[in-house]
N, C-alpha and C positions, 0 to 999 in steps of 0.2 A: 116435614114431620112425618108424613105418610110413609115416605120411602124409608126413612130411618127406623120407624116403628115396625114396618113390614120386614126389614132386614133383621131386627132384634128377634122377632117372632120366628123367622126362618132359622136363625142360629140355634134356637132351642128346640126346633123340631127333631123328634127322635132322641132327644137328650133327657138326663135326669138331673136332678138338683146336684148330686155328687160330682157330676162332670165339671161343674163350675169351679170346684176346688182343685181339680187335678188337671184341668185343660187351661193353660194360661192364655192361649189364643182365643178360646171362647170367652174367658173373662174380660180380656181387652176388647174384643169385638162388641160384647153386650154393653160394657161401660161406655165405649165410644158411641155406639148407636143411641144410647139413652141420653148422652151429652148432646147429641146433635138434635134429638127431639126437643130438648130443653132449650137449646140455643135458638132453634126456629121459633118455639113457642114465644120466646121473649121478643121476637120480631114482629109477631102478629099485631095488627093495628088494634087500637083501643075499640073502634066501632065493631070489629070483627069479634074481639073477645066479648063485648057486650051482647052481640047477637048470639053468641054461643056461651052463655053464663053457666051452662051445666058442665062445661069442660074446666077442670081445676087448673087454670093457666098458672097461677101463682105457685102451686105445688109443683107442677112440671118445671118451671124455671128454678125453683128451690132445689129440686133434685139434681138438676144440672150443676147449679152452684156448688152443691155439697160434693158432687163427684170431682169436679175440677179443683176445688180448694182443699179437700181433704182426702186425697187419693190414697194415702196409705192407711186410712181408716175406713175404707169402703166395706160395707156389711154385705156379704155375698147373698145372704137371705133376702135382703131388700132388693138387690139387683135381680135376683131370680124371680121374686114375686113381681117386680115391675115388668119383666120381660114375658112372663108366662101368664099373668093375670091381668095387670093393669093395662098394658099396651094393647092386648086383644080386645079389651073392652073399649078402649079409646079410639081404635081404628074406624069402626063404623061411624062414630060421631064425627070424626075428622073428614071422612069421606062424604058424609052428608052435607057438612059444612062447605066443602069445596064444590059439591054438586049444586048446592043452593046459590053459591056465589058465582058459579059459572067459571071457576078457576081450574088449575091443574095440579094443586097441592104442592 
């Protein structure tokens, strides 16, 4: 989750929202990174989810499902907000979770 979230944040560095509409590679990259975050979230154990109840696990997985199953209806506003606002807020929480668990993310 951490690697994919960091990638998405990196993809938006130096970019503006309008770039998402004009750069297909950026759009594909962001969508794929967000999908990976959601896929990984779905594989997090129940005890880990319970230990980090402040992380919206269900919403993260739901976002992945929406992207996978409704590809031609993807809202670029939601993708941009996820990549530029929500993932940067999620990263410190994930890093802390990994630190506390002694894992590598």
